C-alpha atoms as an extended CHARMM CRD file, in Angstrom:
* protein
*
       246  EXT
         1         1  MET       CA            108.8030000000       81.7890000000       85.1640000000  PROA      1               0.0000000000
         2         2  ALA       CA            109.9160000000       84.2690000000       87.8300000000  PROA      2               0.0000000000
         3         3  GLY       CA            108.8000000000       87.8680000000       87.8330000000  PROA      3               0.0000000000
         4         4  HSD       CA            110.9210000000       90.6640000000       86.4260000000  PROA      4               0.0000000000
         5         5  ILE       CA            110.9440000000       94.4370000000       86.2160000000  PROA      5               0.0000000000
         6         6  HSD       CA            112.2210000000       95.9370000000       82.9830000000  PROA      6               0.0000000000
         7         7  LEU       CA            113.7020000000       99.4170000000       82.5610000000  PROA      7               0.0000000000
         8         8  VAL       CA            113.8100000000      100.9540000000       79.0980000000  PROA      8               0.0000000000
         9         9  VAL       CA            115.1090000000      104.4970000000       78.6670000000  PROA      9               0.0000000000
        10        10  ASP       CA            114.2580000000      106.2270000000       75.4050000000  PROA      10              0.0000000000
        11        11  GLY       CA            115.5910000000      109.7680000000       75.4370000000  PROA      11              0.0000000000
        12        12  PRO       CA            113.7840000000      111.7510000000       78.1430000000  PROA      12              0.0000000000
        13        13  VAL       CA            111.2920000000      108.9560000000       78.9360000000  PROA      13              0.0000000000
        14        14  ALA       CA            111.9620000000      105.9140000000       81.1210000000  PROA      14              0.0000000000
        15        15  ARG       CA            109.5050000000      103.0230000000       81.1890000000  PROA      15              0.0000000000
        16        16  VAL       CA            109.4480000000      100.7110000000       84.1930000000  PROA      16              0.0000000000
        17        17  THR       CA            107.4390000000       97.5640000000       83.4100000000  PROA      17              0.0000000000
        18        18  LEU       CA            106.2270000000       95.0810000000       86.0160000000  PROA      18              0.0000000000
        19        19  ASP       CA            106.2210000000       91.6470000000       84.4190000000  PROA      19              0.0000000000
        20        20  TYR       CA            105.1720000000       88.3740000000       86.0230000000  PROA      20              0.0000000000
        21        21  ALA       CA            103.3390000000       86.2210000000       83.5000000000  PROA      21              0.0000000000
        22        22  GLY       CA            100.4460000000       84.2310000000       84.8860000000  PROA      22              0.0000000000
        23        23  LYS       CA            100.3510000000       86.1520000000       88.1850000000  PROA      23              0.0000000000
        24        24  PHE       CA             99.0080000000       89.5240000000       87.0050000000  PROA      24              0.0000000000
        25        25  ASN       CA            102.4690000000       91.0290000000       87.6960000000  PROA      25              0.0000000000
        26        26  ALA       CA            102.4320000000       90.2470000000       91.4190000000  PROA      26              0.0000000000
        27        27  MET       CA            105.5490000000       91.4840000000       93.2170000000  PROA      27              0.0000000000
        28        28  THR       CA            108.1820000000       89.0080000000       94.3940000000  PROA      28              0.0000000000
        29        29  ARG       CA            110.9340000000       89.8380000000       96.8740000000  PROA      29              0.0000000000
        30        30  SER       CA            113.4760000000       90.0210000000       94.0600000000  PROA      30              0.0000000000
        31        31  MET       CA            111.1880000000       92.3900000000       92.1450000000  PROA      31              0.0000000000
        32        32  TRP       CA            111.0460000000       94.7520000000       95.1450000000  PROA      32              0.0000000000
        33        33  ALA       CA            114.8610000000       94.7850000000       95.1940000000  PROA      33              0.0000000000
        34        34  THR       CA            114.9610000000       95.4800000000       91.4650000000  PROA      34              0.0000000000
        35        35  LEU       CA            112.4040000000       98.2680000000       91.7600000000  PROA      35              0.0000000000
        36        36  LYS       CA            114.5090000000       99.9730000000       94.4230000000  PROA      36              0.0000000000
        37        37  GLY       CA            117.6490000000       99.7250000000       92.3180000000  PROA      37              0.0000000000
        38        38  ILE       CA            115.9020000000      101.1140000000       89.2520000000  PROA      38              0.0000000000
        39        39  PHE       CA            114.6500000000      104.2230000000       91.0120000000  PROA      39              0.0000000000
        40        40  LEU       CA            117.9710000000      104.8560000000       92.7280000000  PROA      40              0.0000000000
        41        41  GLU       CA            119.5330000000      104.6970000000       89.2620000000  PROA      41              0.0000000000
        42        42  LEU       CA            116.9100000000      106.9550000000       87.6920000000  PROA      42              0.0000000000
        43        43  GLN       CA            117.3610000000      109.5770000000       90.4000000000  PROA      43              0.0000000000
        44        44  THR       CA            120.9080000000      110.1600000000       89.1350000000  PROA      44              0.0000000000
        45        45  ASN       CA            119.9080000000      110.3180000000       85.4590000000  PROA      45              0.0000000000
        46        46  THR       CA            119.5320000000      114.0070000000       84.6210000000  PROA      46              0.0000000000
        47        47  ALA       CA            118.4680000000      113.2460000000       81.0330000000  PROA      47              0.0000000000
        48        48  VAL       CA            115.2220000000      111.5290000000       82.0480000000  PROA      48              0.0000000000
        49        49  ARG       CA            112.2550000000      113.8780000000       82.4170000000  PROA      49              0.0000000000
        50        50  CYS       CA            109.3880000000      111.4430000000       82.9610000000  PROA      50              0.0000000000
        51        51  VAL       CA            109.0880000000      107.8880000000       84.2650000000  PROA      51              0.0000000000
        52        52  VAL       CA            106.1540000000      105.6750000000       83.2730000000  PROA      52              0.0000000000
        53        53  VAL       CA            105.3130000000      102.7160000000       85.5120000000  PROA      53              0.0000000000
        54        54  GLN       CA            103.1620000000      100.0660000000       83.8520000000  PROA      54              0.0000000000
        55        55  GLY       CA            102.3770000000       96.3540000000       83.8230000000  PROA      55              0.0000000000
        56        56  THR       CA            102.1720000000       93.6900000000       81.1430000000  PROA      56              0.0000000000
        57        57  ALA       CA             99.3910000000       91.5380000000       79.7120000000  PROA      57              0.0000000000
        58        58  GLY       CA             96.5370000000       93.8850000000       80.5750000000  PROA      58              0.0000000000
        59        59  HSD       CA             97.2530000000       94.3290000000       84.2910000000  PROA      59              0.0000000000
        60        60  PHE       CA             99.1920000000       96.7320000000       86.5130000000  PROA      60              0.0000000000
        61        61  CYS       CA            100.0030000000       94.6680000000       89.6180000000  PROA      61              0.0000000000
        62        62  ALA       CA             97.8200000000       92.2270000000       91.5500000000  PROA      62              0.0000000000
        63        63  GLY       CA             99.6860000000       92.5560000000       94.8700000000  PROA      63              0.0000000000
        64        64  GLY       CA            102.4080000000       90.3970000000       96.3730000000  PROA      64              0.0000000000
        65        65  ASP       CA            103.4050000000       86.9100000000       95.2940000000  PROA      65              0.0000000000
        66        66  ILE       CA            101.5740000000       84.9100000000       97.9670000000  PROA      66              0.0000000000
        67        67  SER       CA            103.4310000000       81.7080000000       97.0770000000  PROA      67              0.0000000000
        68        68  GLU       CA            106.5240000000       83.1990000000       98.7470000000  PROA      68              0.0000000000
        69        69  TYR       CA            104.7740000000       84.1040000000      101.9960000000  PROA      69              0.0000000000
        70        70  PRO       CA            105.1390000000       80.8460000000      103.9690000000  PROA      70              0.0000000000
        71        71  SER       CA            108.9360000000       81.0920000000      103.7000000000  PROA      71              0.0000000000
        72        72  PHE       CA            109.1900000000       84.2530000000      105.8160000000  PROA      72              0.0000000000
        73        73  ARG       CA            105.8900000000       85.7410000000      106.9960000000  PROA      73              0.0000000000
        74        74  PHE       CA            105.5090000000       83.6160000000      110.1350000000  PROA      74              0.0000000000
        75        75  ASP       CA            108.7470000000       84.9070000000      111.7030000000  PROA      75              0.0000000000
        76        76  GLU       CA            108.4350000000       88.4030000000      113.2130000000  PROA      76              0.0000000000
        77        77  ALA       CA            112.0050000000       89.4990000000      112.4660000000  PROA      77              0.0000000000
        78        78  GLN       CA            111.8530000000       88.3090000000      108.8560000000  PROA      78              0.0000000000
        79        79  LEU       CA            108.4260000000       89.8770000000      108.3880000000  PROA      79              0.0000000000
        80        80  GLN       CA            109.6630000000       93.2080000000      109.7310000000  PROA      80              0.0000000000
        81        81  HSD       CA            112.6990000000       93.1240000000      107.4350000000  PROA      81              0.0000000000
        82        82  PHE       CA            110.5020000000       92.3600000000      104.4360000000  PROA      82              0.0000000000
        83        83  HSD       CA            108.1620000000       95.2850000000      105.0300000000  PROA      83              0.0000000000
        84        84  GLU       CA            110.5250000000       97.9020000000      106.4270000000  PROA      84              0.0000000000
        85        85  GLN       CA            113.5900000000       97.1790000000      104.3120000000  PROA      85              0.0000000000
        86        86  GLU       CA            112.5400000000       95.4030000000      101.1260000000  PROA      86              0.0000000000
        87        87  VAL       CA            109.0870000000       96.8270000000      100.3960000000  PROA      87              0.0000000000
        88        88  TRP       CA            109.4900000000      100.2220000000      102.0270000000  PROA      88              0.0000000000
        89        89  GLY       CA            113.0110000000      100.5340000000      100.6290000000  PROA      89              0.0000000000
        90        90  ALA       CA            111.5900000000      100.3070000000       97.1050000000  PROA      90              0.0000000000
        91        91  LEU       CA            108.6100000000      102.5600000000       97.7780000000  PROA      91              0.0000000000
        92        92  HSD       CA            110.8360000000      105.1150000000       99.5130000000  PROA      92              0.0000000000
        93        93  ALA       CA            113.1760000000      105.1640000000       96.5120000000  PROA      93              0.0000000000
        94        94  MET       CA            110.1590000000      105.9970000000       94.3440000000  PROA      94              0.0000000000
        95        95  LEU       CA            108.9970000000      108.7150000000       96.7310000000  PROA      95              0.0000000000
        96        96  ASP       CA            112.5090000000      110.2060000000       96.7960000000  PROA      96              0.0000000000
        97        97  CYS       CA            112.7790000000      110.2770000000       93.0030000000  PROA      97              0.0000000000
        98        98  ASP       CA            112.6890000000      113.8690000000       91.7730000000  PROA      98              0.0000000000
        99        99  ILE       CA            111.5610000000      112.9330000000       88.2610000000  PROA      99              0.0000000000
       100       100  PRO       CA            107.8010000000      113.0940000000       87.5220000000  PROA      100             0.0000000000
       101       101  ILE       CA            106.3470000000      109.5640000000       87.6520000000  PROA      101             0.0000000000
       102       102  LEU       CA            103.2030000000      108.4910000000       85.7980000000  PROA      102             0.0000000000
       103       103  ALA       CA            101.3560000000      105.2720000000       86.6380000000  PROA      103             0.0000000000
       104       104  GLN       CA             99.6530000000      103.8080000000       83.5640000000  PROA      104             0.0000000000
       105       105  ILE       CA             97.0880000000      101.4700000000       85.0920000000  PROA      105             0.0000000000
       106       106  GLU       CA             94.9040000000       98.7630000000       83.6150000000  PROA      106             0.0000000000
       107       107  GLY       CA             93.3220000000       95.5930000000       84.9160000000  PROA      107             0.0000000000
       108       108  ASN       CA             94.1440000000       94.6050000000       88.4870000000  PROA      108             0.0000000000
       109       109  CYS       CA             95.7690000000       97.1770000000       90.7510000000  PROA      109             0.0000000000
       110       110  MET       CA             95.7010000000       95.4790000000       94.1430000000  PROA      110             0.0000000000
       111       111  GLY       CA             97.7140000000       95.6540000000       97.3570000000  PROA      111             0.0000000000
       112       112  ALA       CA            101.3070000000       96.2350000000       96.2800000000  PROA      112             0.0000000000
       113       113  GLY       CA             99.9520000000       97.6760000000       93.0350000000  PROA      113             0.0000000000
       114       114  VAL       CA             98.0330000000      100.3590000000       94.9280000000  PROA      114             0.0000000000
       115       115  GLU       CA            101.1610000000      101.0700000000       96.9840000000  PROA      115             0.0000000000
       116       116  ILE       CA            103.3580000000      101.4510000000       93.8980000000  PROA      116             0.0000000000
       117       117  ALA       CA            100.7660000000      103.6480000000       92.1830000000  PROA      117             0.0000000000
       118       118  SER       CA            100.5160000000      105.7500000000       95.3650000000  PROA      118             0.0000000000
       119       119  CYS       CA            104.1800000000      106.7060000000       94.9000000000  PROA      119             0.0000000000
       120       120  CYS       CA            103.4620000000      108.1520000000       91.4560000000  PROA      120             0.0000000000
       121       121  ASP       CA            102.6630000000      111.8050000000       90.7520000000  PROA      121             0.0000000000
       122       122  LEU       CA            100.1680000000      111.2280000000       87.9460000000  PROA      122             0.0000000000
       123       123  ARG       CA             97.8550000000      108.2250000000       87.7110000000  PROA      123             0.0000000000
       124       124  VAL       CA             95.9200000000      107.3680000000       84.5630000000  PROA      124             0.0000000000
       125       125  ALA       CA             93.7150000000      104.2810000000       84.4160000000  PROA      125             0.0000000000
       126       126  LYS       CA             91.4760000000      102.4750000000       81.9970000000  PROA      126             0.0000000000
       127       127  ASP       CA             87.8820000000      102.6020000000       83.1840000000  PROA      127             0.0000000000
       128       128  SER       CA             87.8740000000       98.8080000000       83.4500000000  PROA      128             0.0000000000
       129       129  SER       CA             90.6300000000       98.8050000000       86.1120000000  PROA      129             0.0000000000
       130       130  ARG       CA             89.9910000000       97.4440000000       89.6200000000  PROA      130             0.0000000000
       131       131  PHE       CA             91.5610000000       98.6540000000       92.8540000000  PROA      131             0.0000000000
       132       132  GLY       CA             91.7890000000       97.2030000000       96.3380000000  PROA      132             0.0000000000
       133       133  ALA       CA             93.9010000000       95.7020000000       99.1090000000  PROA      133             0.0000000000
       134       134  PRO       CA             91.8770000000       92.6800000000      100.2860000000  PROA      134             0.0000000000
       135       135  ILE       CA             94.6300000000       91.3050000000      102.5230000000  PROA      135             0.0000000000
       136       136  ALA       CA             92.1610000000       90.8910000000      105.4090000000  PROA      136             0.0000000000
       137       137  ARG       CA             91.1400000000       87.7160000000      103.5760000000  PROA      137             0.0000000000
       138       138  LEU       CA             94.6980000000       86.4850000000      104.1670000000  PROA      138             0.0000000000
       139       139  GLY       CA             94.5940000000       87.3170000000      107.8680000000  PROA      139             0.0000000000
       140       140  PHE       CA             97.0890000000       90.1670000000      108.1180000000  PROA      140             0.0000000000
       141       141  PRO       CA             97.0600000000       93.9860000000      108.1500000000  PROA      141             0.0000000000
       142       142  MET       CA             98.8900000000       96.4340000000      105.9190000000  PROA      142             0.0000000000
       143       143  ALA       CA            102.2900000000       97.4520000000      107.2950000000  PROA      143             0.0000000000
       144       144  PRO       CA            102.2880000000      100.8920000000      109.0110000000  PROA      144             0.0000000000
       145       145  ASN       CA            104.3440000000      102.8560000000      106.4700000000  PROA      145             0.0000000000
       146       146  GLU       CA            102.4350000000      101.3270000000      103.5850000000  PROA      146             0.0000000000
       147       147  ALA       CA             99.0490000000      101.9710000000      105.2200000000  PROA      147             0.0000000000
       148       148  ALA       CA             99.9480000000      105.6300000000      105.7940000000  PROA      148             0.0000000000
       149       149  LEU       CA            101.0750000000      105.9720000000      102.1650000000  PROA      149             0.0000000000
       150       150  VAL       CA             97.8850000000      104.4360000000      100.7750000000  PROA      150             0.0000000000
       151       151  SER       CA             95.5970000000      106.3610000000      103.1390000000  PROA      151             0.0000000000
       152       152  GLN       CA             97.1490000000      109.6350000000      102.0520000000  PROA      152             0.0000000000
       153       153  ALA       CA             96.8130000000      108.7710000000       98.3790000000  PROA      153             0.0000000000
       154       154  VAL       CA             93.3320000000      107.2280000000       98.2310000000  PROA      154             0.0000000000
       155       155  GLY       CA             91.7700000000      108.9960000000      101.2270000000  PROA      155             0.0000000000
       156       156  GLU       CA             91.0680000000      107.4920000000      104.6200000000  PROA      156             0.0000000000
       157       157  THR       CA             87.4880000000      106.4840000000      103.8660000000  PROA      157             0.0000000000
       158       158  THR       CA             88.4520000000      104.4330000000      100.8250000000  PROA      158             0.0000000000
       159       159  ALA       CA             91.5260000000      103.0080000000      102.5820000000  PROA      159             0.0000000000
       160       160  ARG       CA             89.4230000000      101.8120000000      105.5260000000  PROA      160             0.0000000000
       161       161  ALA       CA             86.9320000000      100.1640000000      103.1710000000  PROA      161             0.0000000000
       162       162  MET       CA             89.7760000000       98.4280000000      101.3230000000  PROA      162             0.0000000000
       163       163  LEU       CA             91.4450000000       97.1500000000      104.4950000000  PROA      163             0.0000000000
       164       164  LEU       CA             88.5180000000       96.5400000000      106.8520000000  PROA      164             0.0000000000
       165       165  ALA       CA             85.8720000000       95.3000000000      104.4060000000  PROA      165             0.0000000000
       166       166  ALA       CA             88.1450000000       93.9990000000      101.6120000000  PROA      166             0.0000000000
       167       167  GLU       CA             86.2150000000       96.1990000000       99.1840000000  PROA      167             0.0000000000
       168       168  VAL       CA             87.3570000000       96.4110000000       95.5800000000  PROA      168             0.0000000000
       169       169  PHE       CA             86.6120000000       99.6520000000       93.7360000000  PROA      169             0.0000000000
       170       170  ASP       CA             86.2770000000      100.5460000000       90.0870000000  PROA      170             0.0000000000
       171       171  ALA       CA             88.2450000000      103.2820000000       88.3550000000  PROA      171             0.0000000000
       172       172  ALA       CA             85.3340000000      105.7260000000       88.4710000000  PROA      172             0.0000000000
       173       173  HSD       CA             85.3180000000      105.5910000000       92.2800000000  PROA      173             0.0000000000
       174       174  MET       CA             89.0990000000      106.0350000000       92.4480000000  PROA      174             0.0000000000
       175       175  HSD       CA             88.8090000000      109.0560000000       90.1640000000  PROA      175             0.0000000000
       176       176  ARG       CA             86.0990000000      110.6010000000       92.3370000000  PROA      176             0.0000000000
       177       177  CYS       CA             88.1410000000      110.1230000000       95.5030000000  PROA      177             0.0000000000
       178       178  GLY       CA             91.1050000000      111.9120000000       93.8990000000  PROA      178             0.0000000000
       179       179  PHE       CA             93.4380000000      108.9550000000       93.4810000000  PROA      179             0.0000000000
       180       180  LEU       CA             93.3250000000      108.9740000000       89.6790000000  PROA      180             0.0000000000
       181       181  THR       CA             94.3440000000      111.9890000000       87.6390000000  PROA      181             0.0000000000
       182       182  HSD       CA             92.3800000000      110.6880000000       84.6680000000  PROA      182             0.0000000000
       183       183  CYS       CA             90.0160000000      107.7650000000       84.0610000000  PROA      183             0.0000000000
       184       184  LEU       CA             89.4670000000      106.9240000000       80.4030000000  PROA      184             0.0000000000
       185       185  ALA       CA             87.7070000000      104.4130000000       78.1940000000  PROA      185             0.0000000000
       186       186  ASP       CA             90.0130000000      101.6050000000       77.1030000000  PROA      186             0.0000000000
       187       187  PRO       CA             90.6130000000      102.7200000000       73.4940000000  PROA      187             0.0000000000
       188       188  ALA       CA             91.5750000000      106.2850000000       74.4980000000  PROA      188             0.0000000000
       189       189  CYS       CA             93.7950000000      105.5210000000       77.4750000000  PROA      189             0.0000000000
       190       190  GLN       CA             97.0790000000      104.7640000000       75.7050000000  PROA      190             0.0000000000
       191       191  ALA       CA             96.9220000000      107.8360000000       73.4960000000  PROA      191             0.0000000000
       192       192  HSD       CA             96.0990000000      110.0170000000       76.4830000000  PROA      192             0.0000000000
       193       193  CYS       CA             99.0280000000      108.6310000000       78.4880000000  PROA      193             0.0000000000
       194       194  ASP       CA            101.3920000000      109.1930000000       75.5740000000  PROA      194             0.0000000000
       195       195  ALA       CA            100.1970000000      112.7850000000       75.1950000000  PROA      195             0.0000000000
       196       196  LEU       CA            100.5480000000      113.4180000000       78.9360000000  PROA      196             0.0000000000
       197       197  VAL       CA            104.1020000000      112.0850000000       78.9190000000  PROA      197             0.0000000000
       198       198  GLN       CA            104.9960000000      114.3560000000       76.0220000000  PROA      198             0.0000000000
       199       199  ARG       CA            103.4970000000      117.3140000000       77.8620000000  PROA      199             0.0000000000
       200       200  VAL       CA            105.6300000000      116.5750000000       80.9100000000  PROA      200             0.0000000000
       201       201  VAL       CA            108.8920000000      116.1620000000       78.9860000000  PROA      201             0.0000000000
       202       202  GLN       CA            108.3980000000      119.4620000000       77.1730000000  PROA      202             0.0000000000
       203       203  LEU       CA            108.2260000000      121.3890000000       80.4450000000  PROA      203             0.0000000000
       204       204  GLY       CA            111.1710000000      122.5610000000       82.5150000000  PROA      204             0.0000000000
       205       205  PRO       CA            112.8810000000      119.5650000000       84.1610000000  PROA      205             0.0000000000
       206       206  GLN       CA            114.4710000000      121.6990000000       86.8720000000  PROA      206             0.0000000000
       207       207  SER       CA            111.1260000000      123.1380000000       87.9450000000  PROA      207             0.0000000000
       208       208  ALA       CA            109.6050000000      119.6400000000       88.0780000000  PROA      208             0.0000000000
       209       209  ARG       CA            112.3840000000      118.3570000000       90.3120000000  PROA      209             0.0000000000
       210       210  LEU       CA            112.1600000000      121.4140000000       92.5600000000  PROA      210             0.0000000000
       211       211  ASN       CA            108.3950000000      120.9970000000       92.9030000000  PROA      211             0.0000000000
       212       212  LYS       CA            108.8550000000      117.3950000000       93.9950000000  PROA      212             0.0000000000
       213       213  MET       CA            111.5070000000      118.4140000000       96.5290000000  PROA      213             0.0000000000
       214       214  THR       CA            109.1420000000      121.0600000000       97.9140000000  PROA      214             0.0000000000
       215       215  TRP       CA            106.3080000000      118.5610000000       98.3040000000  PROA      215             0.0000000000
       216       216  ARG       CA            108.5940000000      116.2670000000      100.3070000000  PROA      216             0.0000000000
       217       217  SER       CA            109.9140000000      119.0020000000      102.5990000000  PROA      217             0.0000000000
       218       218  ALA       CA            110.6540000000      122.7060000000      102.5440000000  PROA      218             0.0000000000
       219       219  PRO       CA            114.0190000000      123.1940000000      100.7480000000  PROA      219             0.0000000000
       220       220  SER       CA            116.7260000000      125.1470000000      102.5610000000  PROA      220             0.0000000000
       221       221  SER       CA            117.2390000000      127.4350000000       99.5400000000  PROA      221             0.0000000000
       222       222  PRO       CA            113.8830000000      127.5650000000       97.7320000000  PROA      222             0.0000000000
       223       223  TYR       CA            114.9100000000      130.4070000000       95.3940000000  PROA      223             0.0000000000
       224       224  SER       CA            118.3660000000      129.2170000000       94.3890000000  PROA      224             0.0000000000
       225       225  TYR       CA            117.0830000000      128.6550000000       90.8350000000  PROA      225             0.0000000000
       226       226  ALA       CA            116.8110000000      132.4440000000       90.2920000000  PROA      226             0.0000000000
       227       227  SER       CA            119.7930000000      132.7660000000       87.9460000000  PROA      227             0.0000000000
       228       228  SER       CA            119.4290000000      129.3620000000       86.2690000000  PROA      228             0.0000000000
       229       229  VAL       CA            119.3580000000      128.9220000000       82.4970000000  PROA      229             0.0000000000
       230       230  GLU       CA            115.9640000000      127.2240000000       82.6110000000  PROA      230             0.0000000000
       231       231  HSD       CA            114.4040000000      130.0740000000       84.5960000000  PROA      231             0.0000000000
       232       232  ARG       CA            115.7840000000      132.7010000000       82.2320000000  PROA      232             0.0000000000
       233       233  GLU       CA            114.7140000000      130.7380000000       79.1470000000  PROA      233             0.0000000000
       234       234  GLY       CA            111.1550000000      130.2290000000       80.3810000000  PROA      234             0.0000000000
       235       235  ILE       CA            110.6040000000      133.9270000000       81.0540000000  PROA      235             0.0000000000
       236       236  ALA       CA            112.3510000000      135.0200000000       77.8500000000  PROA      236             0.0000000000
       237       237  ALA       CA            110.3240000000      132.6090000000       75.7060000000  PROA      237             0.0000000000
       238       238  PHE       CA            107.0520000000      133.9040000000       77.1360000000  PROA      238             0.0000000000
       239       239  LEU       CA            107.9960000000      137.5140000000       76.5050000000  PROA      239             0.0000000000
       240       240  GLU       CA            109.2000000000      136.6830000000       72.9940000000  PROA      240             0.0000000000
       241       241  LYS       CA            106.0330000000      134.7060000000       72.2580000000  PROA      241             0.0000000000
       242       242  ARG       CA            107.8120000000      131.4630000000       71.3970000000  PROA      242             0.0000000000
       243       243  SER       CA            108.0660000000      127.9560000000       72.8030000000  PROA      243             0.0000000000
       244       244  PRO       CA            110.7620000000      127.5500000000       75.4620000000  PROA      244             0.0000000000
       245       245  LEU       CA            113.7710000000      125.3380000000       74.7500000000  PROA      245             0.0000000000
       246       246  PHE       CA            114.2640000000      123.3450000000       77.9300000000  PROA      246             0.0000000000
């Protein structure tokens, strides 16, 4: 059975599910293409206020599908295209998405899984989750754009340990190093994620998108929202001591 990525949109919440049975949701080349297409589509959907990225069968993503590697990795041009167009194209689409993205992590989060999670704004993991990028065991480094992304998200010290010593870390370590927003015991994790999603969707969607644009680069007109309906409603609701209607 080949891997798939499923998109389900339910009102203001979109769920993106990595699904490759028997391979801990490892990413295939076709899955990278699908992931890119999904986030390009979501970027244009003004009704969605939060995206949840998750895996199936108790795991987030165990990395890349190594069974595909012999077909392209030993040719420099094909290898470059894979990393700079296929993988980075998908990750860049996630980074360019203005909708808040939450990674709901459990089980294995390795290699490509860490990269995908690094593109998310909020990261919640079960305390039994495991994180790493032990590709040194396979005899190759992490591609430059991907290494920079992971180093920024997990911190250089942890990134070097992952890549140079093939270390695998528990969720408590990833929480301490700032990668995880929350680290929770297994029974409480789902309820916490659901509550966090509901908190996000109840806030102003315009302000969330503008914050994400600001984090990417300074906008040319950072105060153009001044006369917007959302801005007026947020201030009015506070002064009137009521919940805002965004």
